[in-house]
C-alpha positions in Angstrom: 35.0 5.7 15.6 34.2 2.0 15.3 34.4 1.0 11.6 32.4 -2.2 12.0 29.5 -0.3 13.7 29.6 2.4 11.0 29.3 -0.2 8.3 26.4 -1.9 10.1 24.5 1.4 10.3 25.3 2.3 6.7 24.1 -1.1 5.5 20.9 -0.7 7.6 20.3 2.8 6.1 20.9 1.7 2.6 18.6 -1.3 3.1 15.9 1.0 4.5 16.2 3.2 1.4 15.9 0.3 -0.9 12.8 -1.0 1.1 11.2 2.5 0.9 11.9 2.8 -2.9 10.4 -0.7 -3.4 7.3 0.1 -1.3 6.9 3.4 -3.1 7.1 1.8 -6.5 4.6 -0.9 -5.5 2.3 1.8 -4.1 2.4 3.7 -7.4 1.6 0.4 -9.2 -1.4 -0.3 -7.0 -2.7 3.2 -7.4 -2.4 2.9 -11.2 -4.3 -0.4 -11.0 -7.0 1.3 -8.9 -7.4 4.0 -11.5 -7.4 1.6 -14.5 -9.8 -0.9 -13.1 -11.9 1.4 -11.0 -11.6 -1.2 -8.2 -11.2 -0.3 -4.6 -9.8 -3.7 -3.6 -6.3 -2.5 -4.4 -6.4 -0.3 -1.3 -5.8 -3.3 1.0 -2.5 -4.0 -0.7 -1.4 -0.4 -0.2 -2.2 -0.5 3.5 -0.5 -3.9 4.0 2.5 -2.7 2.0 3.7 -0.3 4.7 3.6 -2.7 7.7 7.1 -4.2 6.8 8.6 -0.7 6.9 7.6 -0.5 10.6 8.8 -4.0 11.2 12.2 -3.0 9.6 12.4 0.1 11.8 12.0 -2.2 14.9 14.5 -4.8 13.8 17.6 -3.3 15.5 16.0 -3.7 19.0 14.9 -7.2 18.1 18.4 -8.2 17.0 19.9 -6.8 20.2 17.3 -8.8 22.2 18.3 -12.0 20.3 21.9 -11.6 21.5 20.7 -11.2 25.2 20.1 -14.1 27.5 16.7 -14.7 29.1 13.2 -15.7 28.1 11.1 -14.1 25.4 8.2 -12.1 26.7 5.3 -10.4 24.9 4.2 -7.0 26.0 0.5 -7.9 25.7 -0.7 -4.5 27.0 1.2 -2.7 24.2 0.1 -5.2 21.6 -3.6 -5.1 22.6 -4.0 -1.4 23.7 -1.8 0.1 21.1 -1.3 -2.4 18.2 -4.9 -3.4 17.7 -6.4 0.1 17.7 -3.7 1.2 15.3 -4.5 -1.8 13.1 -8.2 -0.9 13.2 -7.4 2.7 12.2 -5.0 1.4 9.4 -7.8 -0.5 7.7 -10.5 2.1 8.4 -10.5 3.4 4.8 -11.8 -0.1 3.8 -14.9 0.0 6.0 -17.0 2.1 3.6 -16.6 -0.7 1.0 -17.9 -3.3 3.5 -21.6 -3.5 4.3 -21.2 -2.8 7.9 -18.3 -1.3 9.9 -17.0 -3.7 12.6 -17.6 -1.1 15.3 -19.5 2.1 15.7 -18.5 5.1 13.7 -15.6 7.2 14.9 -16.2 10.6 16.2 -16.5 13.2 13.5 -13.2 14.9 14.4 -11.4 11.6 13.9 -13.3 10.5 10.8 -11.8 13.2 8.6 -8.3 12.3 9.8 -8.5 8.5 9.3 -10.5 8.7 6.1 -7.3 10.0 4.4 -5.1 7.2 3.0 -1.9 9.0 4.1 -3.0 8.7 7.7 -3.6 5.0 7.3 -0.1 4.6 5.8 1.4 6.2 8.9 -0.7 4.0 11.2 0.4 1.0 9.2 4.1 1.8 9.7 3.5 2.4 13.4 1.5 -0.9 13.7 4.5 -2.8 12.2 6.8 -1.1 14.7 4.6 -1.9 17.6 4.3 -5.5 16.5 8.1 -6.0 16.6 8.6 -3.8 19.7 6.1 -5.9 21.7 8.6 -8.8 21.8 11.5 -8.5 24.3 13.6 -10.7 26.5 13.4 -10.7 30.2 16.8 -11.5 31.8 16.9 -14.3 34.3 17.8 -13.2 37.8 21.3 -14.2 39.0 21.9 -16.7 41.8 22.6 -13.8 44.2 19.3 -12.1 43.3 17.4 -15.4 43.7 18.8 -15.9 47.2 17.4 -12.6 48.5 
């Protein structure tokens, strides 16, 4: 067993646990502020709070890509067709507080699902992961491959 690799994963796991504890504490604070001030504006902070968790989960792949050679590419299809709809669903609980939703109402079977704040937290984490996972490096073809 490689000791250096084990220490890297242990450090990554401990950092993730610290991040989750911090996010959980901040979430509890924002919920307390919502109950004390009767203000719904604190929801946006709760929703944004979980995006860094998804970004952190995608960091190992991004770090591996940094060490590879090649040009950075963005998977636009993944970002647009997965990231933006998830971002929309993440902030869907805020739309009742605005005067008009940005798009038509969701079908009723989805409305009950996305109206729950827990669902938005999950989509927030996935959105952060998709954001990071959309960046990758495409390796340059070697001289032999260029000659073909």
